[in-house]
MARMAR-78415 format. One record per residue: residue in one letter; x negated, y, z of N, C-alpha, C in turn. Coordinates in Angstrom, 3 decimals, padded with zeros to 6 digits, m for minus. Each point is the difference from the previous one (the first is absolute). Layout:
# residues N
('A' (X Y Z) (X Y Z) (X Y Z))
...
This chain:
# residues 257
('X' (099.337 121.158 089.481) (001.194 m000.370 m000.779) (001.026 001.124 000.009))
('X' (000.187 000.656 001.149) (000.959 001.103 000.101) (m000.420 001.159 m000.883))
('X' (m001.285 000.284 m000.037) (m000.494 001.099 m000.826) (000.262 m000.267 m001.483))
('X' (m000.171 m001.221 m000.419) (000.248 m000.353 m001.411) (001.473 000.199 m000.357))
('X' (000.910 m000.411 000.896) (001.432 000.159 m000.246) (000.393 001.468 m000.067))
('X' (m000.606 000.809 000.847) (000.296 001.419 m000.030) (m000.405 000.621 m001.333))
('X' (m001.175 m000.395 m000.495) (m000.486 000.527 m001.289) (000.931 m000.434 m001.138))
('X' (000.450 m001.273 000.037) (000.907 m000.491 m001.043) (001.357 000.711 000.054))
('X' (000.499 000.287 001.213) (001.256 000.730 000.143) (m000.104 001.411 m000.575))
('X' (m001.173 000.649 000.296) (m000.229 001.342 m000.530) (m000.091 m000.014 m001.514))
('X' (m000.551 m001.105 m000.545) (m000.070 m000.134 m001.453) (001.398 m000.131 m000.600))
('X' (000.847 m000.817 000.643) (001.374 m000.199 m000.515) (000.844 001.258 000.139))
('X' (m000.322 000.835 000.988) (000.754 001.246 000.186) (m000.535 001.123 m000.881))
('X' (m001.074 m000.313 m000.761) (m000.552 000.993 m000.909) (m000.912 000.999 000.662))
('X' (m000.375 m000.278 001.259) (m000.867 000.938 000.707) (m001.466 m000.208 m000.369))
('X' (m000.333 m001.186 m000.547) (m001.354 m000.291 m000.442) (000.010 m000.558 m001.408))
('X' (m001.049 000.310 m000.742) (m000.137 m000.603 m001.326) (m000.570 m001.400 000.158))
('X' (000.030 m000.764 m001.085) (m000.546 m001.364 000.032) (m001.491 000.030 000.331))
('X' (m000.726 000.938 m000.617) (m001.447 000.095 000.247) (m000.295 000.367 001.446))
('X' (000.774 000.931 000.550) (m000.212 000.414 001.383) (000.285 m001.160 000.972))
('X' (001.082 m000.730 m000.269) (000.338 m001.131 000.857) (m001.088 m001.075 m000.046))
('X' (m000.510 m000.284 m001.202) (m001.039 m001.012 m000.164) (m001.269 000.402 000.735))
('X' (m000.331 001.292 m000.079) (m001.205 000.469 000.662) (000.117 m000.127 001.529))
('X' (001.177 000.349 000.533) (000.213 m000.086 001.447) (m000.032 m001.445 000.497))
('X' (000.624 m000.889 m000.774) (m000.016 m001.418 000.394) (m001.421 m000.566 m000.027))
('X' (m000.806 000.424 m001.007) (m001.389 m000.464 m000.095) (m000.824 000.456 001.189))
('X' (000.282 001.208 000.490) (m000.745 000.526 001.136) (000.285 m000.767 001.292))
('X' (001.200 m000.602 000.054) (000.335 m000.771 001.193) (m000.896 m001.234 000.165))
('X' (m000.572 m000.505 m001.103) (m000.829 m001.207 000.042) (m001.457 000.284 000.334))
('X' (m000.404 001.294 000.048) (m001.397 000.339 000.288) (m000.215 000.053 001.512))
('X' (m000.928 m000.819 000.570) (m000.228 000.023 001.454) (m000.581 001.324 000.438))
('X' (000.431 000.451 001.141) (m000.475 001.279 000.511) (m001.418 m000.123 000.512))
('X' (m000.821 001.079 m000.153) (m001.372 000.017 000.477) (m000.021 000.172 001.524))
('X' (m000.929 m000.645 000.678) (m000.076 000.177 001.455) (m000.412 001.419 000.333))
('X' (000.562 000.511 001.056) (m000.310 001.367 000.396) (m001.400 000.068 000.556))
('X' (m000.547 001.239 000.018) (m001.350 000.196 000.513) (m000.085 m000.404 001.459))
('X' (001.091 000.247 000.752) (000.015 m000.343 001.425) (m000.115 m001.502 000.201))
('X' (000.743 m000.745 m000.860) (m000.037 m001.455 000.103) (m001.403 m000.534 m000.270))
('X' (m000.681 000.523 m001.023) (m001.332 m000.459 m000.361) (m001.009 000.304 001.099))
('X' (000.150 001.171 000.620) (m000.964 000.391 001.016) (000.148 m000.810 001.281))
('X' (001.227 m000.389 000.299) (000.235 m000.705 001.260) (m000.055 m001.511 m000.142))
('X' (m000.251 m000.496 m001.222) (m000.064 m001.443 m000.199) (m001.194 m000.567 000.760))
('X' (000.196 m001.058 000.793) (m001.107 m000.553 000.789) (m001.045 m000.651 m000.877))
('X' (m001.238 m000.025 000.459) (m001.072 m000.661 m000.734) (000.232 m001.498 m000.020))
('X' (m000.516 m000.642 m001.037) (000.164 m001.453 m000.118) (m000.780 m000.698 001.107))
('X' (000.514 m001.134 000.441) (m000.615 m000.748 001.089) (m001.464 m000.349 m000.248))
('X' (m000.399 m000.394 m001.248) (m001.405 m000.328 m000.229) (m000.944 001.133 000.365))
('X' (000.407 001.252 m000.257) (m000.859 001.129 000.344) (m000.114 000.154 001.501))
('X' (001.122 m000.150 000.684) (m000.027 000.087 001.454) (m000.893 m001.081 000.582))
('X' (000.100 m001.222 m000.562) (m000.821 m001.105 000.484) (m001.477 000.271 m000.202))
('X' (m000.352 000.594 m001.140) (m001.402 000.278 m000.294) (m000.567 001.013 000.990))
('X' (000.781 001.039 000.313) (m000.453 001.004 000.954) (m000.215 m000.611 001.377))
('X' (000.927 m000.870 000.379) (m000.118 m000.638 001.297) (m001.227 m000.902 000.047))
('X' (m000.253 m000.724 m001.113) (m001.157 m000.884 m000.037) (m001.298 000.784 000.083))
('X' (m000.055 001.158 m000.723) (m001.199 000.820 000.035) (m000.255 000.522 001.407))
('X' (001.070 000.403 000.679) (m000.134 000.491 001.370) (m000.500 m001.103 000.913))
('X' (000.509 m001.239 m000.212) (m000.420 m001.142 000.813) (m001.473 m000.290 m000.214))
('X' (m000.456 000.051 m001.279) (m001.380 m000.300 m000.312) (m000.947 001.019 000.630))
('X' (000.441 001.271 000.071) (m000.846 001.035 000.560) (m000.275 m000.241 001.475))
('X' (000.947 m000.622 000.706) (m000.152 m000.226 001.432) (m000.879 m001.204 000.293))
('X' (m000.179 m000.894 m000.981) (m000.809 m001.203 000.201) (m001.412 000.280 m000.475))
('X' (m000.838 000.452 000.905) (m001.367 000.359 m000.343) (m000.875 m000.156 001.233))
('X' (m001.304 000.178 m000.205) (m000.926 m000.157 001.116) (000.354 000.967 001.118))
('X' (m000.043 m000.508 001.237) (000.283 000.827 001.158) (001.465 000.296 000.236))
('X' (000.899 m000.513 m000.852) (001.430 000.299 000.133) (000.577 m000.647 001.253))
('X' (001.001 000.643 000.575) (000.691 m000.556 001.162) (001.241 m000.738 m000.479))
('X' (m000.094 m001.318 m000.041) (001.081 m000.851 m000.489) (000.471 m000.950 001.092))
('X' (m000.224 000.370 001.242) (000.385 m000.854 001.133) (001.494 m000.282 m000.033))
('X' (000.335 m001.291 000.090) (001.401 m000.399 000.044) (000.735 000.086 m001.317))
('X' (m000.658 000.414 m001.068) (000.670 000.141 m001.291) (000.295 m001.356 m000.630))
('X' (001.088 m000.065 m000.762) (000.368 m001.215 m000.718) (m000.549 000.086 m001.418))
('X' (m001.109 m000.713 m000.252) (m000.657 000.001 m001.305) (000.051 m001.386 m000.635))
('X' (000.893 m000.835 000.495) (000.081 m001.388 m000.453) (000.183 m000.089 m001.510))
('X' (m000.785 m000.894 m000.618) (000.156 m000.287 m001.417) (m000.658 000.978 m000.948))
('X' (m000.644 001.057 000.499) (m000.610 000.989 m000.885) (m001.274 m000.546 m000.638))
('X' (m000.362 000.574 m001.140) (m001.256 m000.341 m000.673) (m001.022 001.074 000.334))
('X' (m000.907 m000.301 000.919) (m001.025 000.949 000.432) (m001.390 m000.514 m000.370))
('X' (m000.053 m000.731 m001.086) (m001.267 m000.586 m000.442) (m001.046 001.091 m000.233))
('X' (m001.173 m000.185 000.633) (m001.102 000.925 m000.193) (000.158 001.348 000.672))
('X' (001.043 000.193 000.788) (000.236 001.298 000.644) (m001.044 000.291 001.076))
('X' (m000.304 001.284 000.178) (m000.902 000.426 001.057) (000.820 000.345 001.228))
('X' (000.015 m000.902 000.969) (000.731 000.187 001.247) (m000.960 000.018 001.182))
('X' (m001.229 000.379 m000.285) (m000.995 000.037 001.060) (000.421 000.986 001.083))
('X' (m000.060 m000.463 001.245) (000.356 000.859 001.119) (001.483 000.275 000.155))
('X' (000.836 m000.669 m000.791) (001.444 000.238 000.069) (000.592 m000.537 001.294))
('X' (001.053 000.697 000.477) (000.718 m000.443 001.199) (001.166 m000.883 m000.431))
('X' (m000.141 m001.308 000.195) (001.005 m000.971 m000.434) (000.494 m000.860 001.162))
('X' (m000.113 000.526 001.195) (000.421 m000.751 001.172) (001.491 m000.307 m000.068))
('X' (000.327 m001.289 000.090) (001.402 m000.421 m000.028) (000.666 000.114 m001.359))
('X' (m000.770 000.272 m001.050) (000.574 000.144 m001.338) (000.468 m001.347 m000.545))
('X' (001.046 000.036 m000.833) (000.512 m001.205 m000.633) (m000.638 m000.147 m001.378))
('X' (m000.914 m000.948 m000.099) (m000.763 m000.202 m001.230) (000.189 m001.412 m000.539))
('X' (001.126 m000.594 000.292) (000.264 m001.361 m000.441) (000.026 m000.080 m001.525))
('X' (m000.802 m000.919 m000.550) (m000.014 m000.219 m001.443) (m000.652 001.108 m000.802))
('X' (m000.677 000.945 000.645) (m000.631 001.110 m000.705) (m001.246 m000.485 m000.736))
('X' (m000.224 000.539 m001.197) (m001.200 m000.326 m000.758) (m001.086 001.009 000.353))
('X' (m000.965 m000.429 000.813) (m001.113 000.851 000.424) (m001.325 m000.541 m000.526))
('X' (000.066 m000.689 m001.122) (m001.205 m000.591 m000.575) (m001.029 001.099 m000.308))
('X' (m001.213 m000.192 000.532) (m001.077 000.953 m000.264) (000.181 001.350 000.664))
('X' (000.982 000.130 000.881) (000.255 001.286 000.666) (m001.072 000.301 001.039))
('X' (m000.225 001.295 000.255) (m000.949 000.427 001.020) (000.773 000.312 001.275))
('X' (m000.070 m000.903 000.959) (000.678 000.158 001.287) (m001.019 000.146 001.124))
('X' (m001.189 000.421 m000.347) (m001.036 000.145 001.013) (000.414 001.037 001.041))
('X' (m000.211 m000.357 001.262) (000.330 000.877 001.137) (001.494 000.319 000.115))
('X' (000.854 m000.743 m000.713) (001.450 000.218 000.104) (000.532 m000.606 001.291))
('X' (001.067 000.603 000.527) (000.632 m000.509 001.216) (001.192 m000.861 m000.406))
('X' (m000.158 m001.316 000.086) (001.032 m000.955 m000.406) (000.518 m000.803 001.196))
('X' (m000.134 000.556 001.179) (000.478 m000.708 001.187) (001.507 m000.234 m000.079))
('X' (000.390 m001.243 000.288) (001.414 m000.408 000.010) (000.682 000.155 m001.361))
('X' (m000.779 000.136 m001.065) (000.577 000.110 m001.346) (000.502 m001.358 m000.483))
('X' (001.026 000.022 m000.848) (000.550 m001.224 m000.583) (m000.631 m000.212 m001.369))
('X' (m000.960 m000.916 m000.064) (m000.733 m000.283 m001.242) (000.299 m001.405 m000.526))
('X' (001.154 m000.516 000.355) (000.369 m001.333 m000.480) (000.042 m000.030 m001.523))
('X' (m000.630 m001.031 m000.558) (m000.021 m000.237 m001.454) (m000.613 001.172 m000.787))
('X' (m000.729 000.851 000.662) (m000.667 001.108 m000.695) (m001.202 m000.527 m000.781))
('X' (m000.273 000.615 m001.144) (m001.161 m000.374 m000.795) (m001.140 000.961 000.320))
('X' (m000.966 m000.487 000.791) (m001.142 000.812 000.428) (m001.287 m000.518 m000.620))
('X' (000.130 m000.656 m001.123) (m001.169 m000.587 m000.661) (m001.019 001.090 m000.344))
('X' (m001.226 m000.182 000.497) (m001.068 000.949 m000.301) (000.142 001.351 000.681))
('X' (000.940 000.133 000.920) (000.204 001.279 000.678) (m001.121 000.270 000.999))
('X' (m000.299 001.287 000.205) (m001.013 000.401 000.974) (000.694 000.375 001.302))
('X' (m000.134 m000.865 001.002) (000.626 000.217 001.304) (m001.046 000.267 001.082))
('X' (m001.196 000.339 m000.422) (m001.065 000.236 000.964) (000.366 001.171 000.904))
('X' (m000.136 m000.227 001.296) (000.294 001.047 000.961) (001.476 000.208 000.276))
('X' (000.865 m000.799 m000.630) (001.447 000.147 000.208) (000.420 m000.585 001.348))
('X' (001.119 000.496 000.515) (000.567 m000.508 001.242) (001.174 m000.908 m000.352))
('X' (m000.112 m001.270 000.365) (001.007 m000.990 m000.389) (000.629 m000.714 001.189))
('X' (m000.234 000.509 001.191) (000.542 m000.669 001.194) (001.527 m000.069 m000.070))
('X' (000.535 m001.215 000.119) (001.446 m000.185 000.006) (000.643 m000.039 m001.372))
('X' (m000.797 000.108 m001.066) (000.561 m000.031 m001.356) (000.490 m001.399 m000.355))
('X' (001.094 m000.077 m000.751) (000.542 m001.281 m000.447) (m000.476 m000.246 m001.425))
('X' (m000.886 m000.986 m000.164) (m000.600 m000.261 m001.308) (000.344 m001.392 m000.516))
('X' (001.124 m000.535 000.427) (000.405 m001.332 m000.437) (000.120 m000.065 m001.521))
('X' (m000.660 m001.017 m000.567) (000.056 m000.280 m001.443) (m000.560 001.144 m000.854))
('X' (m000.809 000.869 000.598) (m000.646 001.053 m000.782) (m001.177 m000.588 m000.778))
('X' (m000.379 000.659 m001.091) (m001.141 m000.431 m000.800) (m001.158 000.957 000.269))
('X' (m001.028 m000.516 000.694) (m001.152 000.820 000.363) (m001.273 m000.473 m000.695))
('X' (000.171 m000.670 m001.107) (m001.156 m000.544 m000.728) (m000.984 001.120 m000.360))
('X' (m001.256 m000.184 000.420) (m001.047 000.950 m000.347) (000.092 001.341 000.705))
('X' (000.874 000.118 000.984) (000.153 001.272 000.716) (m001.183 000.237 000.933))
('X' (m000.254 001.277 000.300) (m001.077 000.376 000.916) (000.589 000.269 001.376))
('X' (m000.247 m000.943 000.936) (000.482 000.136 001.375) (m001.174 000.036 000.964))
('X' (m001.137 000.403 m000.501) (m001.214 m000.032 000.801) (000.089 000.930 001.209))
('X' (m000.530 m000.514 001.111) (m000.111 000.754 001.258) (001.335 000.410 000.613))
('X' (001.111 m000.580 m000.459) (001.303 000.362 000.550) (000.272 m000.705 001.323))
('X' (000.881 000.600 000.800) (000.465 m000.637 001.229) (001.364 m000.624 m000.293))
('X' (000.005 m001.324 m000.225) (001.234 m000.730 m000.309) (000.361 m000.955 001.128))
('X' (m000.487 000.286 001.179) (000.194 m000.883 001.153) (001.460 m000.420 000.162))
('X' (000.202 m001.333 000.039) (001.331 m000.541 000.266) (000.969 000.049 m001.163))
('X' (m000.424 000.449 m001.174) (000.905 000.113 m001.150) (000.340 m001.376 m000.571))
('X' (001.205 m000.137 m000.551) (000.424 m001.257 m000.616) (m000.193 000.086 m001.508))
('X' (m001.016 m000.706 m000.497) (m000.304 m000.011 m001.433) (000.142 m001.422 m000.552))
('X' (000.911 m000.745 000.581) (000.207 m001.394 m000.412) (000.573 m000.081 m001.411))
('X' (m000.506 m000.973 m000.769) (000.553 m000.272 m001.324) (m000.228 001.077 m001.021))
('X' (m000.959 000.890 000.224) (m000.242 001.142 m000.897) (m001.147 m000.307 m000.964))
('X' (000.056 000.589 m001.193) (m001.084 m000.134 m000.958) (m001.074 001.042 000.315))
('X' (m001.107 m000.470 000.589) (m001.110 000.869 000.377) (m001.277 m000.412 m000.721))
('X' (000.171 m000.570 m001.163) (m001.146 m000.488 m000.764) (m000.984 001.137 m000.299))
('X' (m001.269 m000.224 000.377) (m001.038 000.990 m000.296) (000.095 001.276 000.802))
('X' (000.790 000.004 001.057) (000.174 001.210 000.803) (m001.264 000.307 000.800))
('X' (m000.248 001.289 000.211) (m001.161 000.429 000.785) (000.442 000.312 001.422))
('X' (m000.328 m000.895 000.934) (000.320 000.168 001.411) (m001.274 000.069 000.834))
('X' (m001.070 000.390 m000.630) (m001.276 000.066 000.706) (000.068 001.027 001.134))
('X' (m000.475 m000.426 001.159) (m000.029 000.890 001.147) (001.358 000.325 000.601))
('X' (001.054 m000.662 m000.472) (001.353 000.292 000.489) (000.257 m000.634 001.354))
('X' (000.915 000.617 000.771) (000.425 m000.541 001.289) (001.228 m000.859 m000.235))
('X' (m000.185 m001.309 000.079) (001.048 m000.949 m000.369) (000.330 m000.970 001.131))
('X' (m000.257 000.404 001.210) (000.271 m000.881 001.149) (001.485 m000.326 000.084))
('X' (000.299 m001.312 000.044) (001.385 m000.435 000.134) (000.854 000.144 m001.243))
('X' (m000.580 000.379 m001.131) (000.769 000.148 m001.243) (000.443 m001.368 m000.515))
('X' (001.212 m000.054 m000.548) (000.544 m001.245 m000.537) (m000.217 m000.051 m001.514))
('X' (m000.840 m000.952 m000.424) (m000.287 m000.214 m001.411) (000.505 m001.373 m000.454))
('X' (000.894 m000.598 000.739) (000.422 m001.364 m000.289) (000.521 m000.136 m001.437))
('X' (m000.615 m000.938 m000.749) (000.452 m000.277 m001.354) (m000.324 001.072 m001.022))
('X' (m000.790 001.011 000.363) (m000.312 001.086 m000.922) (m001.090 m000.404 m000.993))
('X' (000.002 000.648 m001.156) (m001.038 m000.230 m001.000) (m001.110 001.010 000.219))
('X' (m001.111 m000.467 000.556) (m001.135 000.867 000.309) (m001.239 m000.430 m000.773))
('X' (000.236 m000.556 m001.175) (m001.108 m000.452 m000.838) (m000.950 001.159 m000.302))
('X' (m001.287 m000.218 000.304) (m001.001 001.023 m000.315) (000.083 001.254 000.849))
('X' (000.746 m000.048 001.098) (000.133 001.175 000.866) (m001.312 000.290 000.723))
('X' (m000.229 001.276 000.294) (m001.209 000.418 000.703) (000.345 000.319 001.453))
('X' (m000.394 m000.931 000.909) (000.233 000.174 001.434) (m001.312 000.320 000.733))
('X' (m001.026 000.355 m000.724) (m001.305 000.190 000.633) (000.075 001.025 001.125))
('X' (m000.539 m000.394 001.154) (m000.060 000.866 001.187) (001.370 000.425 000.525))
('X' (001.043 m000.733 m000.378) (001.347 000.302 000.504) (000.235 m000.715 001.324))
('X' (000.982 000.502 000.750) (000.362 m000.626 001.273) (001.290 m000.791 m000.201))
('X' (m000.127 m001.333 m000.053) (001.144 m000.894 m000.198) (000.269 m000.846 001.239))
('X' (m000.373 000.506 001.156) (000.193 m000.771 001.222) (001.482 m000.311 000.217))
('X' (000.255 m001.297 000.244) (001.364 m000.494 000.256) (000.952 000.192 m001.185))
('X' (m000.541 000.219 m001.187) (000.842 000.147 m001.193) (000.592 m001.344 m000.406))
('X' (001.154 000.053 m000.666) (000.684 m001.209 m000.464) (m000.241 m000.157 m001.496))
('X' (m000.870 m000.954 m000.353) (m000.366 m000.243 m001.404) (000.412 m001.404 m000.439))
('X' (000.993 m000.544 000.639) (000.441 m001.349 m000.339) (000.448 m000.091 m001.457))
('X' (m000.490 m001.046 m000.674) (000.379 m000.318 m001.372) (m000.243 001.155 m000.982))
('X' (m000.857 000.931 000.394) (m000.345 001.099 m000.910) (m001.003 m000.490 m001.038))
('X' (000.087 000.579 m001.196) (m000.975 m000.326 m001.047) (m001.149 000.996 000.107))
('X' (m001.136 m000.472 000.554) (m001.164 000.852 000.255) (m001.173 m000.401 m000.883))
('X' (000.310 m000.592 m001.120) (m001.043 m000.486 m000.903) (m000.890 001.167 m000.454))
('X' (m001.308 m000.165 000.224) (m000.954 001.021 m000.438) (000.010 001.272 000.823))
('X' (000.700 000.002 001.134) (000.063 001.201 000.835) (m001.340 000.232 000.716))
('X' (m000.271 001.276 000.290) (m001.252 000.375 000.670) (000.280 000.294 001.465))
('X' (m000.504 m000.901 000.896) (000.160 000.162 001.442) (m001.347 000.288 000.677))
('X' (m000.947 000.491 m000.740) (m001.323 000.240 000.589) (000.098 001.075 001.081))
('X' (m000.494 m000.367 001.198) (000.020 000.938 001.116) (001.376 000.247 000.577))
('X' (000.965 m000.855 m000.343) (001.391 000.184 000.449) (000.243 m000.644 001.358))
('X' (000.815 000.663 000.817) (000.396 m000.555 001.288) (001.250 m000.847 m000.187))
('X' (m000.168 m001.338 000.057) (001.118 m000.934 m000.151) (000.261 m000.762 001.305))
('X' (m000.406 000.582 001.105) (000.197 m000.656 001.299) (001.487 m000.228 000.275))
('X' (000.340 m001.246 000.280) (001.376 m000.329 000.340) (000.973 000.034 m001.171))
('X' (m000.508 000.200 m001.210) (000.884 000.044 m001.172) (000.542 m001.390 m000.330))
('X' (001.224 m000.037 m000.504) (000.627 m001.267 m000.376) (m000.092 m000.158 m001.518))
('X' (m000.842 m000.951 m000.420) (m000.238 m000.238 m001.426) (000.494 m001.380 m000.429))
('X' (000.923 m000.573 000.735) (000.485 m001.344 m000.315) (000.516 m000.081 m001.435))
('X' (m000.519 m001.003 m000.720) (000.482 m000.266 m001.353) (m000.383 001.049 m001.020))
('X' (m000.877 000.929 000.358) (m000.405 001.048 m000.942) (m000.981 m000.545 m001.038))
('X' (m000.032 000.648 m001.152) (m000.939 m000.384 m001.058) (m001.183 000.968 000.026))
('X' (m001.141 m000.494 000.498) (m001.208 000.827 000.100) (m001.054 m000.429 m001.018))
('X' (000.437 m000.639 m001.053) (m000.942 m000.486 m001.013) (m000.812 001.170 m000.574))
('X' (m001.331 m000.156 000.082) (m000.878 001.014 m000.566) (m000.056 001.301 000.782))
('X' (000.603 000.028 001.183) (m000.017 001.223 000.808) (m001.367 000.196 000.657))
('X' (m000.294 001.240 000.375) (m001.265 000.322 000.656) (000.254 000.251 001.481))
('X' (m000.455 m000.948 000.847) (000.165 000.115 001.440) (m001.326 000.272 000.697))
('X' (m001.004 000.438 m000.752) (m001.297 000.310 000.578) (000.146 001.087 001.060))
('X' (m000.560 m000.230 001.151) (m000.007 000.955 001.114) (001.396 000.277 000.554))
('X' (001.004 m000.788 m000.398) (001.348 000.184 000.555) (000.042 m000.553 001.424))
('X' (000.799 000.649 000.846) (000.161 m000.442 001.387) (001.253 m000.878 000.078))
('X' (m000.211 m001.280 000.307) (001.085 m000.972 m000.094) (000.339 m000.657 001.334))
('X' (m000.467 000.559 001.107) (000.297 m000.589 001.299) (001.514 m000.069 000.229))
('X' (000.467 m001.229 000.291) (001.412 m000.181 000.310) (000.922 m000.003 m001.199))
('X' (m000.565 000.104 m001.209) (000.843 m000.020 m001.204) (000.507 m001.413 m000.264))
('X' (001.206 m000.091 m000.564) (000.611 m001.304 m000.298) (m000.128 m000.252 m001.495))
('X' (m000.854 m000.989 m000.359) (m000.246 m000.319 m001.409) (000.535 m001.380 m000.370))
('X' (001.009 m000.482 000.708) (000.577 m001.307 m000.326) (000.600 000.031 m001.415))
('X' (m000.382 m001.018 m000.788) (000.568 m000.145 m001.337) (m000.484 001.021 m001.003))
('X' (m001.093 000.681 000.314) (m000.527 001.036 m000.897) (m000.835 m000.621 m001.120))
('X' (000.101 000.561 m001.198) (m000.829 m000.418 m001.132) (m001.271 000.835 000.013))
('X' (m001.134 m000.631 000.348) (m001.282 000.702 000.106) (m000.934 m000.356 m001.154))
('X' (000.546 m000.513 m001.077) (m000.825 m000.403 m001.136) (m000.730 001.213 m000.589))
('X' (m001.337 m000.103 m000.038) (m000.801 001.069 m000.591) (m000.078 001.261 000.837))
('X' (000.434 m000.085 001.251) (m000.008 001.170 000.876) (m001.389 000.255 000.563))
('X' (m000.397 001.278 000.046) (m001.271 000.371 000.638) (000.241 000.129 001.485))
('X' (m000.633 m000.912 000.793) (000.264 m000.074 001.427) (m001.112 000.664 000.809))
('X' (000.330 000.417 001.230) (m001.026 000.586 000.863) (m001.166 m000.961 000.197))
('X' (m001.197 000.428 m000.321) (m001.169 m000.881 000.138) (m000.111 m001.002 m001.122))
('X' (001.014 m000.057 m000.865) (m000.062 m000.866 m001.165) (000.422 m001.431 000.233))
('X' (000.379 m000.386 001.232) (000.388 m001.380 000.253) (001.334 m000.070 000.727))
('X' (000.710 m001.081 m000.176) (001.283 m000.209 000.655) (m000.175 m000.126 001.512))
('X' (m001.133 m000.594 000.428) (m000.231 m000.156 001.437) (m000.133 001.358 000.678))
('X' (m000.623 000.938 m000.678) (m000.125 001.359 000.531) (001.369 000.650 000.107))
('X' (000.826 m000.276 m000.978) (001.363 000.550 000.005) (000.779 m000.533 001.190))
('X' (m000.084 m001.310 000.217) (000.724 m000.605 001.125) (m000.496 000.534 001.333))
('X' (m001.282 000.261 000.084) (m000.572 000.550 001.234) (000.529 001.416 000.237))
('X' (000.092 000.759 m001.065) (000.497 001.370 000.102) (001.446 000.017 000.450))
('X' (000.712 m001.086 m000.321) (001.406 m000.106 000.382) (000.149 m000.604 001.385))
('X' (m001.115 m000.298 000.630) (000.053 m000.574 001.354) (000.327 m001.465 m000.012))
('X' (m000.239 m000.682 m001.135) (000.305 m001.428 m000.120) (m001.321 m000.756 m000.219))
('X' (m000.734 m000.197 001.042) (m001.284 m000.654 m000.103) (000.150 m001.472 m000.368))
């Protein structure tokens, strides 16, 4: 405003012509161009910074990576190759690991609550002390693992492969284990109360002292299973393949002549 008044005063004093005054006033309305220094020092937009950070994060999540203690909660790692990765104590709550390769990974004391591990390969993985409450392990490969004493209560383990696994004292109370493969696994003193074991394979399985109260064993295969001291009160044995093929043989195996 001051510049405009100065130009008008100069016009009235005869120091400027009408055309010159008009031209100067018009120039006042043109925005100035940013200097080269300003353009060069302008920070990059946040989306670009975020993309670089994400790319760097993705590079670190790979087979054999050391991710011990890292907070990876909520990430989408579907189908990722994490074989042999160090994930001890990692925070993986709610992570999508569907179809991921976690074979030989170290997941001791990891937080896997509500994680989606459907179809994941966990063969050879270390899971001692891992928290897997409400995780989805449908169709996962847990064969030959040492899960001794782990709490897997209320988990979806439908069709899971636990053949040859060490499962002594594991808590499966209320879990969905429909069609699970327990062949040749060690389930001594395991807690299988009210678990859905329909169609599960227990051939050659050690179930000594296991608690199966109220479990659904309809259509399950108990051929050659060791059942001494097992508690089968309230169990549904409809269509179950029993040791020796008869219920009397089953009762004898349980020490109930």
